[in-house]
Structure formats: structure tokens, C-alpha cells
C-alpha positions as CSV (number, residue, x, y, z in Angstrom):
1,M,68.1,110.3,70.8
2,A,69.6,106.9,71.2
3,K,73.4,106.5,71.6
4,T,75.4,103.4,70.9
5,L,79.1,102.6,71.4
6,E,80.3,100.8,68.3
7,L,83.5,98.7,68.7
8,Q,85.0,97.9,65.4
9,F,87.3,94.9,64.8
10,M,88.9,93.3,61.8
11,N,88.4,89.5,61.3
12,T,90.6,87.0,59.6
13,D,89.2,87.8,56.1
14,G,90.1,91.5,56.7
15,K,86.5,92.6,57.0
16,T,85.1,95.0,59.6
17,V,83.0,93.4,62.4
18,K,81.1,95.6,64.9
19,L,80.0,95.0,68.4
20,N,77.4,97.6,69.7
21,V,76.8,98.6,73.3
22,D,73.6,100.4,73.9
23,S,73.5,103.5,76.2
24,P,77.2,103.8,77.0
25,I,78.3,105.7,80.1
26,E,79.4,109.1,79.1
27,P,81.8,110.7,78.8
28,V,83.5,107.6,77.4
29,D,86.9,106.7,78.6
30,P,89.2,105.9,75.6
31,A,91.7,104.0,77.8
32,A,88.9,101.8,79.2
33,I,87.5,101.1,75.7
34,N,91.0,100.2,74.5
35,A,91.5,97.9,77.4
36,A,88.1,96.3,76.9
37,M,88.8,95.7,73.2
38,D,92.2,94.1,74.1
39,D,90.3,91.8,76.5
40,I,87.8,90.9,73.8
41,L,90.7,90.0,71.4
42,A,92.6,88.1,74.0
43,S,89.5,86.0,75.0
44,N,88.9,84.9,71.4
45,I,85.3,84.2,72.1
46,F,83.8,85.7,68.9
47,F,83.8,84.0,65.6
48,T,82.2,85.3,62.4
49,T,81.7,83.8,58.9
50,G,84.9,85.6,58.0
51,G,86.9,84.1,60.9
52,E,87.9,85.3,64.4
53,F,88.6,88.8,65.5
54,V,92.2,89.6,64.9
55,A,92.7,93.3,65.4
56,K,91.1,96.5,66.6
57,K,89.9,99.0,64.0
58,G,88.2,101.7,66.0
59,A,85.5,102.8,68.3
60,R,82.9,105.5,68.0
61,I,79.7,106.8,69.5
62,V,76.7,106.7,67.1
63,E,73.7,108.9,67.8
64,R,70.4,108.2,66.1
65,N,67.3,110.4,66.1
66,V,63.9,108.8,65.6
67,T,60.8,110.9,65.0
68,D,57.4,109.1,64.8
69,V,55.1,110.4,62.1
70,G,51.6,110.5,63.5
71,L,49.6,108.5,61.0
72,A,45.9,108.0,61.5
């Protein structure tokens, strides 16, 4: 089971932009995530086709199960 921390931001066009962090340390610390997202916004280093990141939208842990099907 693969886990990813998904950080969601809004860009200038009002669209959601996601940054994914593989294998986050658990349990996650909401205060640390909030501070990291503030730092990302303040640094203004990301730019998308819809403009720069302008606001935090949310953060979540995403789990994914993958099962190989044994084909011959």
C-alpha cells in the first residue's frame, strides 16, 4: 500500500494544483504541514500554466493499493 501526502493549492486562475510527497512520515503533523505550505506560498517558486500558487486549499493522505495480476 503506497501512501502519498497531497498538498493542494489554488493558483491565480482559481484552479487546484497539487504537490505530492511520497512516503510521508506518520503520523502527520498538521501544524508542520500548514507551516510548510505557508513557506511554499511565501517562496513563490512554483508557477503553473494557470499562474502562481496564491492560497492553500487543503492537504490529505492518499493511499493506493496495487495488486499485480499474474499473467502468463
